[in-house]
N, C-alpha and C positions, 0 to 999 in steps of 0.2 A: 834513783830513775837511770836507763841508761841512758846512753850519749845524745843529744837531737840528729837525726841524720841532718843532710843541708843538702835543696837542691837548687842552682840559681838558673832563671829561665832566663837567658840574655836573648835581648831579638837587637835588629841594626837599624839605625836610623828613625825610630819610631818617636813622633813627635808627643808631648805628652797631651796634647787636643784633639786624639784623635779616642779618646775613654770617656765614656762616661761621664765616670764621676768627676772630670775636669771639661766638660758640658759638651760633647758631642752628641749631638740628637740622633745620630744614624743606628746607636746598640749596637756596635759594633762589635765591645767590647764585660759582656756581662758577667762571665769569670774573673775580669781583674775587677772591674767593682765591686762583684762579691766579695773579697779578696781583699780589697781593699777595705771596705766596712767592717769584715770580720776582723782582719788581724789589725795591721801598723802601717797608713798611709802616709810616706814623706811627701806632704801636698805640695812642698816647694823643692823639686828636687833638678839637678844640673847635672852636668859634663863639664868639670874641667877643662876637655881639649875635643873639642869637634871634630876628631878626625879619628879614622875609626882604630890607625894601630896605637896612636897615643893611650889613647879614652881604654883601650883593653889592658897595656901596661901600667897604664892606675891602677884601672880595678884590681890587676892581677896582686897587683907591691904594695898597694897604699902607700904610694908614693908619688911628687908630679913627673910631669912626664919628662919634662928638662934632669930633672935631679935623678930619672935613672937612665936617658940618654937616648930615649924612645921619645924624640920628641916629634917628629913626622912617622911619615910610613914608608915599609921599605928596612926599617932598620929591626935586626934580632935581639929579643929582650936578653940582655946580659945574665948570666949565671952569677952573679955578684951579688942580682936583689932575687930575691925570695918572693917566691910567689902563693898566695893561699892554699897552694897542692903540698907545699914544703912541712906546712904548721902544723895542716889536718893530719899527712904523712904520721910525722911527731904524735900526736895523740892516739895514735891507732886508727886512721879511718882509713878505709879504701876510694883512693879518692881517682875519680874519671873523667875525664872529657871527651863531652860529642860537639861536633861542627866545625864554625869558623873560629882558625887561631889568630891571624896576623901577626902571629911577634915572631916570626922564624925568618930563617935568610932565605926561602926559596918560594917557588908560586903553588908549589901543589904537595908533595909530601910532608912531613914533617921530621928533621931526623930526632934522635931519640930524646940526643943532648941538649935541645930545644923547646924541650914540652912544657915545661915547666917543672918537672917532676913529681906529674899527673901519672898514675901506677897503668889507668887502661888509659885506650886511645882509641879514641876511629874519629878522625876528623882530617882536614884541609887547611893550610895555609891561608888562602885563597879561594875558599871557597866558590866564591863566583867566576872564579880561574877554570874552575875544575867540573863545574855541574851547571846547568839548567833548573827549568822549576821543575820539568819529570824527569830527567836525569840526573839523579843526585849519585856522586862520586867521591869518596871520601877514604881513608888510609887505616888500615889496624896498627894494631902494637909492631907487629913486622913489618910495616910499610906496605905491606900486598894493599892494591887495592881493593877496595871492594863499592859496589852497584846496590844501593838500597833503594826499593820500591814506592811507585808514588811519587805524589806531588812535597817536593823537599821537606816543605814544614811539617808533613805527616811524616815522610821516611826519617826524620833523626827524633823526631817523637817516638816511636817504634821503637827504636834502639834505645830509647832512653827508659822507657815502660822496660822495656827488656834488662836494661841494667840495674834496674831497682827492684826488679821482682826474681833477679838472678842475687843479687846481694843484699836482700832485708830481713839478712840475720846477722848483718854486722853492721857500724857505724858507718853510711858512707856520706862523702863527700862528691855531689855529682855538680857540671858545669855544663850546663845546655845551651847552645851558641849558635844561633838562626843568622841568615841572611837575610832573612824577610826583615821587614819590608824594606829593603835597601834596594835600587835598580838593578838589576841587569845589566852589565857592565857591557857586553858585547856588541849591543843593542839600544843602549841608552830608554830600555823598557821598563812597567812593575808588573812583573807578569803572575798576577791574582790567577789560581785554582780556577781550571774553567769554568765552574757552574757562576763565579761572581766576576769576571773579565769586562762584560760587559753593562756591568751595574751602572749607573749615574752615581758621581759621590753625593748627592743627595742633601752636601751642606760644605762650605768651603770658608775658613777660617777668614776673621776680618782682614789679616795684615794679609791672604794670598792673594785675597778678592782688590783691595787696593795698592796691589801690587805688582799683578800680571804673572810673570814668570811662565812655566808649564805646567802649573798645578791646576787647568783645565784641563792637558791632554791626559794630564797620567794621577791624577788623586783617587780617581775611579778605582786603576787597578792597587792603589798602596791602599785604599782600604780596604777591599778584597784582600790582599795579603794581612792585613791588621787583623780582619774577622777572622781567619785562619788560624792565626798564630793564637789567639782567645780562645780557639776551641782546641788547638794542642792542648795551652793552660787547663783548659778543663777536664782534658782524657789524663795528663798527670797529676792531678789533686782526683779524678775518680780513681785511679791505677792507686794511689797512698790511699784512698778511705778502702780499697777492696782487700787490700794489701794487710788494712791495720795500722795503717804505718804514718795516717795524717796528724792524729795530737804529738807525734813528739819529730816530726819532720818539720823542719824551717824553710819553707819557700820564697826566693827572694823571686820578684820580677822587677826588670829594670831593663834600660836601654842604653847606646852609646855615646848616642847624640839624636839631633832632630832633622828635618830637614825645610829648609825652605823653597826649595823646587824652584834654583833659580831664578829668586825675587834679587839678593843682598849680593850676590854676585856671580859670576858664569856655569854654579854649577850648584850644591846639593846644603851644601852647610859650613863648618870653618869662616866663620862671622858669629861676634858675640850676641848675635840678636837670640832674643824668645827661641824662634821658630827655630834654631839652630843649636841653642846650649840646653835649655829646659826639656824633660826627660821624665816619663812616668818610670815610680818605683812605691813598689808595698810588700810589703814583709807579711808571711803569716803561719802562725803553726807555733809548737813551741812558747817561750815566753813572750813571743809577739803577738798572741792573739787577744784580743781583746786592748790594744794596744792604742786604738785612735788614730786621729788626724793628727800629726804631728803639725807645727806651725815655723817650727825650725827651719833655715834650706841648710839642704844637706845635697852633698856635692859625690859623685861615683869614688872619692878619695877618700871618703868615708864607708865603704862597703866591707874590704876587707879587716879593720880594726871592731869593727861592730858585729860581725859575722862570728869573727874567732871569740870576740866577748861573751856573745850568745852562748856559745859554744863550752863558755868556762875555759877558754885557752889564752894564755898570757897574749897582752898587745906587744910588738914588740916596739920599744923605745926609737927606734929610726921608719917607723911610721908617721907619713904626715899626716892621715887622716884622724879623724875623731870617733869613737863610736857612740851611738845612739843611744846604748844601751841605758844612760842613766836619768834620757829624758822620758823612760818608760818606768822608770820605778818610781811610782807616787807623784809622776811630775815637783822631782826635786828639784825647788826655787834658784837654788846655786847651781847645780846643773845646767838647767838652761840659760843662764845668767851668764854663766861661763862658755859655753858652745858658741861657734865664729858665727859671729854677725854680717859676713859678707861671702860670698861667693868670690875664688878668685879663677879666673882662665886664662890658659895659655892658648896662644893662637897660632898654627904655621899653614905651611904650602899656599894659602890665597896672601897669605902677608906675617910676617914678625910683629906678632899684636898680643897684645894682655889686657884683660878687661878685669873690671870689678861687679859685684853686683849687689846690692844690698834690697833693704825690704822695697825700700822706693824709687833709688837710681841706678843705671846704668850708664859706667862709663870705659873708654875705649880709647887707647894710644897706639900709636904704629910707629914702627921704626920702617922710615921710609930710607932707608941708605941700605937698606939690609934684603940679603936674594930669600925669601921667602920657603925656601927649601934648603938651602945651604947653609944656611945661619939659624941658630939654635935660640939667639936672645943679643940683647944689642945693651949698648951703655947709654943711647938716645933714645927718645921715643918723642913722639907727636901724639898732642889728643886730638881724634877725629869722630867720638863720638860721643856724646850725651842724652840721654832720655830720660824723661821724669815717667817713674812707671807707671804714679798713681792715677795721672792723669791721662797720657798716651799709653795704655800696654799693649795694645801693638806697634808700639816705635813704628809711628809712620811721621817723626817732625822732632831731628835733629837739632839736640839746641845746643853746640859746642859754640858755634860762633858766637853765643848770644852773651852779652856784656851785661846784664840782667843775672847770669849767671858762673857768672866768675869766681864770687865765695864759695857755690858749691863744688865747682872745680877744683877748688883749690884744698878743699877738706879731699875730696874721692884722690885728688893723685896722693896725698900723704897717705889716705889708708894703701893706696894700692903699692906704693911703694914699701910700707911693710910688710904687704901679704905677698910682692917680690922676694924682700931678704928671708922671711919666714919657709918661701919653697927652696933658699939656695941661692939663690939668683943675684946679683950684684946689685945694690940699687942705683935706679938710672938718674938721666937727667929724663924731666918731663915738657917737652916743649909746649908752650902755649898756643892753640888754634888761632888764627885770626878773629878779634872781636868787633861783633857789629852793634849797632842798635837796633830799638824794636822797629823804626820803620828801615833802618837800612837790610836791617834782617827780613823783612818781606819783600821788598824788592829782590834779595838773593835770592830768597826764598824760589820767589815767582821766574827769576832766569833759570834758577837752577830748572826749572819744569818747562820752557819754554822747549 
């Protein structure tokens, strides 16, 4: 059988619960929902770094952000770390990149040596800096500016469909990277296509409803952007079907991080909370057809090894992620038992933070004496968050000060230290947060809400 083609359909700042399959009742994502049901759905998918550039570095390399040096935005991806394009090029694929890159040294055109070895190029480093919703400017292989017509999602999708049609007779790997549903930096808005921009949100997730923030102002536009992205996904899959490529083309849909609408800090992400780190993720086509719903927790760091493995390309030994393919092959019990049982998260720019997420618990620490932009890590952290996700799925009660949860914190602190060591970081000292009795804790929480 011919080598499978690959398309990565990558959105920016999309919450997992914008999708119907994750309970959103607004009907925004029928194409994603169908893809997840027919293919392989990573039901519990997460980013290991809730910041745009670092998340992209992790995705491209299969290594943690501190390992590759891209621990915050504004750092160029070093040529010392190979991207997925390197390996697909070596395997005889034609590789293409369309859209937002965010791993270069400039805000606009990306020098050829900073493009991660993608052969075809139609992108910009910070798409939010070169374009607005109805004025899309990208740069081609020769750094020439190219204006694409239409709403930005549609403009990039048109370019992707042209790429697929022009390269249908050879194996290709296409990375299609959108800005939506990220906010437009220049005016702090979420510009949906005109037909959707004034529609009410219709549904507000419980965490946003409880915490306030800017969701009432922005959620309608955000949902409109999500809806148009899903329509674009449908167009890509329709194009594959019409070109007789659907069965032998792997499509991955995922995002770099979520969005908490200024409820957890002063902006939209950069926190340990589910609203910031949990993302939608589904694969279809090729070996992923009929893969079902995975209950293992999957990270963006697992994407590169998974796609290489799915295409019969040897997974490099220095990748820190894990292929999910063994989880699909007959549901191998040993593979499931050996797959990582925790998600490790590195947080920058709002704090120098680290977090671990198990099936039940979320535990996060912060380096209180480190600069969130200048410092990539620390040798001393202090406990800041503990959530019982079984009883508090929307993370509305922080248990880090609870005396009753000291044993839980101790176990999770050791797990976090092991994950940091596996990621190539030094094993830190973790200082306990001040603990209080239940009576003191209730008073303490009441004082916080005054």
